[in-house]
C-alpha atoms as one frame of an Amber mdcrd trajectory, in Angstrom:
protein
   0.155   0.123  -0.034   1.474   3.484  -1.089   1.605   6.160   1.405  -0.905
   8.048  -0.338  -3.629   5.178   0.179  -2.438   4.613   3.726  -3.365   8.055
   4.593  -6.656   8.040   2.850  -7.568   4.914   4.530  -6.841   7.015   7.998
  -9.438   9.460   7.071 -11.745   6.622   6.108 -11.507   5.109   9.283 -11.966
   8.131  11.179 -15.199   8.883   9.224 -16.396   5.292  10.163 -15.363   6.018
  14.026 -17.299   9.524  14.237 -20.938   8.332  13.293 -21.340   6.332  16.285
 -20.199   9.214  18.551 -22.587  11.392  16.621 -25.266   9.364  17.558 -24.271
   8.989  21.050 -24.235  12.524  21.503 -27.321  13.243  20.024 -29.056  10.666
  22.343 -27.487  11.760  25.165 -28.506  15.501  24.892 -31.973  15.315  23.277
 -33.573  16.489  26.183 -31.666  19.194  26.938 -33.572  22.244  25.462 -36.995
  20.746  26.378 -36.073  19.893  29.757 -38.537  22.581  30.909 -40.929  19.570
  30.408 -40.208  18.177  33.366 -40.702  21.332  35.683 -43.998  20.188  36.330
 -45.231  16.457  36.197 -48.677  17.374  34.659 -47.158  18.428  31.744 -46.184
  15.239  30.202 -48.117  11.691  30.445 -44.849  10.385  31.573 -45.182  12.455
  34.654 -41.391  13.048  35.521 -40.317  15.809  37.348 -37.173  17.707  37.324
 -35.570  15.922  39.981 -36.523  12.784  38.311 -35.160  13.874  34.806 -32.139
  14.914  37.046 -31.912  11.186  38.107 -32.381  10.142  34.771 -29.645  11.706
  33.610 -27.187  10.962  36.157 -27.620   7.515  35.191 -25.479   7.880  32.527
 -22.681   7.929  34.942 -23.566   5.387  37.320 -21.969   2.036  36.153 -19.135
   4.110  34.634 -18.592   5.366  38.126 -18.676   2.063  40.124 -15.876   0.341
  38.401 -17.169  -0.233  34.937 -14.938   2.155  33.080 -11.963   0.994  34.807
 -12.743  -2.667  34.324 -13.518  -1.813  30.708 -10.414  -0.113  30.070  -8.276
  -2.891  31.257 -10.120  -5.110  28.708  -9.620  -2.228  25.991  -5.495  -3.056
  26.610  -6.081  -6.758  27.049  -8.870  -7.432  23.947  -7.914  -4.543  21.375
 -10.477  -2.100  20.378 -12.662  -4.395  17.842 -13.628  -7.199  20.698 -14.175
  -4.910  23.283 -15.442  -1.628  21.204 -17.896  -3.980  19.549 -19.197  -5.375
  22.841 -19.889  -1.705  24.172 -21.105  -0.040  21.097 -23.891  -2.978  21.085
 -24.548  -2.182  24.628 -24.614   1.541  23.893 -27.524   0.685  21.297 -29.381
  -1.618  23.751 -29.384   0.840  26.346 -30.955   3.582  24.088 -33.475   1.024
  22.923 -34.307   0.302  26.649 -34.643   4.230  27.143 -37.291   4.499  24.496
 -39.217   1.352  25.648 -39.533   3.100  28.860 -40.820   6.444  27.764 -43.310
   4.594  25.505 -44.480   1.743  27.213 -47.202   3.725  29.111 -45.837   2.514
  32.565 -46.393   4.566  35.782 -43.870   7.300  36.308 -41.620   5.858  39.026
 -41.533   2.758  36.880 -40.797   4.137  33.389 -38.124   6.324  35.557 -36.615
   3.378  37.153 -36.553   1.363  33.895 -35.325   4.532  31.731 -32.626   5.011
  34.458 -31.351   1.421  33.835 -31.376   1.975  30.371 -29.421   5.183  30.843
 -26.872   3.271  32.768 -26.093   0.667  29.993 -26.301   3.554  27.510 -23.557
   5.649  29.219 -21.178   2.716  30.132 -21.591   1.776  26.279 -21.064   5.260
  25.290 -17.718   5.949  27.252 -16.046   2.704  26.480 -17.022   3.244  22.896
 -15.403   6.421  23.024 -12.641   5.316  24.401 -12.193   2.688  21.827 -12.608
   5.464  19.180 -10.063   7.857  20.773  -7.722   5.030  21.345  -8.087   3.817
  17.641  -7.494   7.647  16.582  -4.068   7.376  18.584  -3.369   4.295  16.980
  -4.073   5.033  13.347  -2.857   8.822  13.502  -0.011   7.998  15.706   2.740
   9.255  13.146   0.185  11.824  11.662  -1.951  15.077  12.794  -3.383  13.416
  16.167  -4.625  16.537  17.506  -6.536  17.556  14.144  -7.751  14.079  13.863
  -9.152  13.960  17.348 -10.400  17.435  17.000 -12.500  16.315  13.821 -13.889
  13.719  15.683 -14.867  15.684  18.399 -16.282  18.334  16.571 -18.567  15.917
  14.287 -19.562  14.000  17.558 -20.584  17.328  18.858 -22.417  18.281  15.957
 -24.901  15.366  17.313 -25.295  17.374  20.206 -26.113  20.405  18.299 -28.563
  18.881  16.060 -30.365  17.449  19.370 -30.313  21.072  20.761 -31.694  22.615
  17.486 -34.158  19.626  16.052 -35.942  18.396  19.701 -37.624  21.858  20.404
 -39.372  21.166  17.010 -40.049  17.218  17.231 -41.631  18.381  20.803 -43.061
  21.713  19.780 -43.544  24.016  23.141 -47.328  24.792  23.598 -48.404  26.278
  27.018 -51.236  24.455  28.766 -50.503  21.338  26.517 -50.157  17.973  27.834
 -47.465  15.958  25.750 -48.351  12.544  24.926 -45.850   9.626  25.381 -45.445
   9.572  21.604 -44.553  13.282  21.602 -42.329  13.265  24.621 -40.313  10.144
  22.598 -39.659  11.538  19.300 -36.162  12.629  19.848 -35.485   9.263  21.144
 -37.064   7.456  18.068 -34.604   9.791  15.985 -31.472   9.056  18.097 -32.217
   5.379  17.848 -32.267   5.553  14.289 -29.000   7.241  14.112 -27.393   4.783
  16.559 -28.232   1.936  14.097 -26.441   3.717  11.001 -23.477   4.226  13.659
 -23.208   0.303  14.300 -23.257  -0.487  10.499 -20.111   1.767  10.362 -18.377
   0.750  13.303 -18.579  -2.946  11.392 -16.768  -1.499   8.673 -14.207   0.099
  11.095 -13.469  -3.154  12.674 -12.747  -4.888   9.272 -10.336  -2.071   8.459
  -8.788  -2.446  11.704  -8.026  -5.966  11.462  -6.610  -5.178   7.597  -4.435
  -2.516   9.178  -2.896  -4.745  12.033  -2.299  -7.725   9.714  -0.560  -5.228
   7.117   1.333  -3.350  10.328   2.515  -7.139  11.335   3.717  -7.790   7.664
   5.937  -4.883   7.675   7.593  -5.419  10.894   8.588  -9.156   9.963   9.834
  -8.029   6.869  11.837  -5.089   8.042  15.325  -6.410   9.141  16.252  -6.799
  13.014  18.314  -3.520  13.908  22.085  -5.302  14.799  20.175  -8.458  15.358
  18.527  -6.937  18.520  14.822  -7.165  18.871  12.830  -5.451  21.654  11.358
  -7.704  24.149   7.698  -8.717  23.159   6.812  -8.784  27.182   7.999  -5.392
  27.516   5.077  -4.315  25.025   2.501  -6.597  27.079  -0.376  -5.210  29.405
   0.029  -6.287  32.973  -2.571  -5.639  35.578   0.142  -4.024  37.688   0.555
  -1.164  34.864  -2.563   0.242  36.268  -1.011   1.348  39.596   1.719   2.952
  37.609  -0.984   5.027  36.011  -2.324   5.817  39.058   0.895   6.977  40.564
   1.652   9.155  37.448   0.738  12.895  38.720   0.338  14.118  35.169  -2.661
  11.728  35.033  -4.311  13.440  38.312  -3.705  16.752  36.477  -5.450  15.592
  33.405  -8.244  13.893  35.280  -8.732  16.694  37.552  -8.893  19.442  34.442
 -10.843  16.943  32.566 -13.986  16.284  35.435 -14.120  20.271  36.356 -14.067
  21.718  32.699 -16.520  18.987  31.297 -18.739  19.043  34.557 -19.236  22.871
  33.857 -20.581  22.422  30.372 -22.108  19.069  30.161 -24.383  19.306  33.384
 -24.903  22.893  32.211 -26.066  21.636  28.652 -28.474  18.958  30.372 -30.709
  21.988  32.232 -29.673  24.676  29.482 -33.784  25.043  29.142 -34.112  25.618
  32.594 -31.178  28.199  32.980 -31.516  30.435  29.830 -35.256  30.647  29.677
 -35.877  32.229  33.024 -32.433  34.157  33.144 -32.943  35.818  29.432 -37.003
  35.672  29.059 -36.364  33.704  25.849 -38.777  30.915  24.404 -37.623  27.346
  24.532 -36.599  27.434  20.675 -34.735  30.564  20.942 -32.856  28.696  23.847
 -32.110  25.670  21.740 -30.536  28.159  19.075 -28.760  29.804  21.612 -26.893
  26.540  23.457 -26.793  25.057  19.978 -23.900  27.889  19.276 -21.777  25.409
  21.680 -21.424  22.316  19.704 -21.580  24.169  16.605 -18.304  26.345  17.539
 -16.627  23.048  18.082 -17.416  21.866  14.562 -15.382  24.871  13.295 -13.041
  25.255  16.070 -12.017  22.122  17.555 -10.414  21.195  14.073  -8.776  24.525
  13.942  -7.313  24.272  17.217  -6.192  20.553  16.909  -4.346  21.952  13.758
  -2.655  24.712  15.920  -1.618  22.364  18.591  -0.173  20.243  15.884   1.851
  22.531  14.315   2.795  25.396  17.393   2.466  22.996  20.566   1.790  25.012
  23.760  -0.952  22.653  24.585  -0.981  23.766  28.402  -1.559  26.966  27.505
  -4.521  26.399  25.254  -6.017  24.212  28.193  -5.525  27.725  30.501  -6.970
  30.078  28.061 -10.147  27.618  27.590 -10.836  27.456  31.027 -10.687  31.031
  31.504 -13.354  31.650  28.720 -15.368  29.237  30.357 -15.128  31.382  33.650
 -15.895  34.577  32.362 -19.024  32.601  30.416 -20.692  31.243  33.502 -19.916
  34.522  35.075 -22.265  36.064  32.704 -24.598  33.509  32.815 -24.868  33.978
  36.720 -24.747  38.165  37.005 -25.715  39.498  33.706 -28.797  41.641  33.855
 -31.959  39.636  33.901 -34.065  39.361  30.545 -31.278  40.673  28.040 -30.636
  37.774  25.503 -27.528  39.436  24.311 -25.569  38.311  27.329 -26.914  34.725
  27.014 -25.447  34.709  23.629 -21.871  36.265  24.570 -21.516  33.693  27.076
 -22.605  30.849  24.491 -19.793  32.184  22.132 -16.959  32.193  24.971 -18.031
  28.736  26.137 -18.115  27.579  22.878 -14.539  28.855  22.380 -13.499  27.186
  25.354 -15.169  24.049  24.504 -12.913  23.706  21.786 -10.053  24.872  23.401
  -9.738  22.593  25.998 -10.151  19.400  24.558  -8.103  20.071  21.527  -5.265
  20.101  23.665  -6.158  18.044  26.388  -7.060  14.641  24.789  -3.714  14.570
  22.445  -1.533  15.274  25.612  -2.478  11.637  27.478  -0.795   9.483  24.651
   2.627  11.883  25.781   2.039  10.974  29.523   1.729   7.280  29.566   3.023
   4.330  27.466   0.923   2.974  24.686   0.096  -0.525  26.117  -1.744   1.001
  29.070  -3.572   4.180  26.558  -6.870   2.493  26.864  -6.587   2.025  30.478
  -5.516   5.392  30.958  -8.224   6.995  29.092 -10.996   4.933  30.839  -9.381
   6.033  34.138  -9.658   9.693  32.867 -13.338   8.995  32.080 -14.068   7.345
  35.098 -13.029  10.497  37.324 -14.808  12.760  34.787 -18.186  10.566  35.192
 -17.909  10.723  38.825 -17.883  14.606  38.824 -20.848  14.472  36.255 -23.114
  12.177  38.470 -22.779  14.232  41.130 -23.084  17.685  39.405 -26.049  16.679
  37.274 -27.882  15.256  40.389 -27.114  18.387  42.182 -27.963  20.725  39.404
 -31.411  18.725  39.229 -31.792  19.239  42.955 -31.383  22.801  42.657 -33.517
  23.532  39.961 -36.743  21.470  41.170 -36.214  22.188  44.833 -39.669  23.419
  46.253 -38.714  27.117  47.694 -40.141  30.583  47.539 -37.515  31.268  45.046
 -38.706  32.002  41.263 -36.962  30.097  38.126 -34.325  32.925  37.459 -33.306
  32.990  40.838 -32.586  28.941  40.990 -30.729  29.047  37.802 -28.557  31.807
  39.592 -27.746  29.470  42.145 -27.062  26.345  39.599 -24.491  28.938  37.740
 -22.898  29.631  41.101 -21.898  25.866  41.177 -20.644  26.085  37.647 -18.672
  29.058  38.288 -16.901  27.682  41.047 -16.054  24.576  38.882 -14.363  26.915
  36.346 -12.380  28.658  39.248 -10.978  25.126  40.123 -10.304  24.437  36.533
  -8.303  27.495  36.098  -6.322  26.630  38.885  -5.593  23.226  37.794  -4.492
  23.964  34.217  -2.127  26.503  35.836  -0.630  23.628  37.750  -0.556  21.566
  34.356   1.520  24.238  32.465   3.728  24.321  35.396   4.279  20.558  35.136
   5.049  20.797  31.665   7.821  23.331  32.374   9.311  21.149  34.909   9.195
  18.157  32.628  10.238  19.093  29.206  11.126  15.590  28.369   7.183  14.901
  28.277   6.863  17.207  25.107   3.177  18.291  26.473   4.168  21.764  24.779
   5.713  20.282  21.777   4.348  20.481  18.104   2.896  17.150  16.839   4.162
  15.815  13.529   2.044  16.884  10.400
């Protein structure tokens, strides 16, 4: 195979990998801009309230937090992306199908919530391990190429799924004051999302076939190359051992990456889950406008995540990008908390700043992971980072739902401000963590955390 055809194969593989993640992001955010439906249980035949919706959303992280991600990350390094990824892409689809059934089966509210919670648990674990397999695969296929650009493109297209959910859901479930939404109306976004996942499952199968051929070709090349002075690297050094997990956990840079990940992502992902319940009362806008407003986040990453990834590949300085993105997220949440009430301009401005931050930090953060650990534990490391991230997401989604759904004398706008104060505190901690990571990069130049990547 020529170098040109090999490069083309890399991009085809990437195209196959992004569709399951696109579908996952859509399904995960399908209720974000219509979350106002759950503020009053009487508005839907489903009968969920805001606290129940927060519980459902937190189900995404339960299996991930209680050992699932760590165990499955180890399996990813032991069994490889093809076997492990296929199992969990299938789990992702099965979990989404369970959620759809729970919404449409006409069960009592408490029972439908429990079943949807279980479905979301399996969907979440499947999505996270599938995402880990995708990231691990990109690191493998683009090891000697524009890795940050490839990861940025994958992230951008996946978040386009979020953008589609934010914009499409208010059109599938049209806002109508005083209307009681039927089960079929409430489930429309889930039906659409499950169709996307079916397409993603097919393209994942195409990637599995490509990856098997990739490994076969790599092995043939390795065997055809003459040994270097008769010496070969011991195979055992490249074999994963369970003791390697302890080495990852003792790595201080792993903890800095994980802490930045959980703080930064919690301030955005948990926010998106309740975007409608925050933006509508704060800026006096209808649900459809709120959908467009918050959709600026993923739409921004579609453009800027690949661009910033390309800049990281070419110029390096990844830890500085992380710091700048964290600062922009902090400013955005300060605007959402303290900007004048009922002025939509400040909501749009906050989304612009948050969109830039949402592009900057991941574009530099994820390509830094392969620089701090050996290849043989890369899947485990990504899974451990996601585990820490999901621990935070589980907690902050439930906390946000509790704040917004509590019975008190405060109005909806005041409750939205209370939630935003929590997100602001997370961003302050993220800025501090980014500063510590930048200092670690200066103290350990051998890691090349701020060095350019090969193009």
